C-alpha positions as CSV (number, residue, x, y, z in Angstrom):
1,M,-50.7,35.4,-121.9
2,T,-48.1,34.4,-119.3
3,L,-50.7,32.9,-117.1
4,V,-52.1,30.8,-119.9
5,G,-48.7,29.5,-120.8
6,A,-48.0,28.6,-117.2
7,T,-51.3,26.8,-116.9
8,F,-50.5,24.9,-120.1
9,L,-47.1,23.7,-118.8
10,T,-48.7,22.5,-115.5
11,C,-51.4,20.6,-117.3
12,S,-48.8,18.7,-119.5
13,D,-47.4,17.1,-116.3
14,A,-50.8,15.7,-115.3
15,P,-50.6,12.1,-114.1
16,M,-51.9,9.2,-116.1
17,V,-54.4,6.7,-114.7
18,V,-54.7,3.0,-115.0
19,Q,-57.2,0.7,-113.4
20,G,-57.2,-3.1,-113.1
21,T,-56.9,-6.2,-111.0
22,V,-54.0,-6.8,-108.7
23,V,-51.9,-9.7,-109.8
24,Q,-49.1,-9.3,-107.3
25,Y,-48.1,-6.8,-104.6
26,N,-44.5,-6.9,-103.3
27,S,-44.3,-5.0,-100.0
28,T,-40.5,-5.3,-99.8
29,E,-39.8,-3.8,-103.3
30,K,-43.0,-1.6,-103.1
31,T,-44.3,-2.7,-106.5
32,I,-47.7,-3.6,-107.7
33,V,-48.4,-5.7,-110.8
34,I,-51.9,-5.2,-112.2
35,R,-53.8,-6.5,-115.2
36,D,-55.1,-3.5,-117.0
37,E,-58.9,-3.6,-117.5
38,Q,-58.5,-2.0,-121.0
39,T,-57.8,-4.3,-124.0
40,P,-55.3,-5.9,-124.5
41,N,-55.3,-6.4,-120.7
42,Q,-51.5,-6.1,-120.3
43,E,-49.8,-6.8,-117.0
44,L,-48.2,-3.6,-115.8
45,T,-45.7,-3.1,-113.0
46,V,-45.9,0.2,-111.0
47,Q,-43.4,1.4,-108.4
48,V,-45.3,2.6,-105.4
49,S,-42.6,3.4,-102.8
50,S,-43.6,7.0,-102.6
51,A,-47.3,6.7,-103.5
52,E,-50.1,7.6,-101.3
53,M,-51.8,4.3,-100.5
54,G,-54.5,3.2,-98.0
55,T,-54.8,-0.5,-97.2
56,E,-52.3,-2.9,-98.6
57,P,-53.7,-4.2,-101.9
58,K,-54.4,-8.0,-102.2
59,V,-54.3,-10.2,-105.2
60,G,-57.7,-10.1,-107.0
61,E,-58.7,-6.6,-105.8
62,I,-59.4,-3.8,-108.2
63,V,-57.2,-0.7,-107.9
64,R,-56.9,2.6,-109.7
65,I,-53.4,4.1,-109.8
66,S,-52.4,7.6,-110.8
67,Y,-48.8,7.6,-112.0
68,H,-46.1,9.3,-114.0
69,Q,-44.1,7.5,-116.7
70,T,-40.4,8.1,-116.1
71,S,-37.2,6.6,-117.4
72,Q,-37.5,4.1,-114.5
73,G,-41.0,3.0,-115.6
74,M,-44.4,3.7,-114.1
75,V,-44.0,5.6,-110.8
76,G,-47.2,5.7,-108.7
77,I,-48.6,8.8,-107.1
78,R,-51.7,7.4,-105.5
79,V,-53.2,3.9,-105.2
80,M,-57.0,3.8,-104.7
81,N,-58.4,0.4,-103.7
82,L,-61.8,0.3,-105.4
83,S,-62.7,-3.2,-104.0
84,H,-63.0,-1.5,-100.6
85,Q,-65.1,1.3,-102.0
86,I,-67.7,-0.8,-103.9
87,K,-70.6,-1.8,-101.7
């Protein structure tokens, strides 16, 4: 029973994921603004200062971001640039 409880607690901290088009990337402040591909297509700002990220995202590219929602907002864990993966 203890193992099941521990597994449950770990799963509750799983990151959330959002995918959309880059509207703005601020390399100084380490933030990305994306337009969510899901309706209502909101513009979302994600802090990515400690996120794992490959190439610097450019406006118009499609990215998928895993993140945690904190009191400071959306804090990115990983930024995956799908525009570089789609052939």
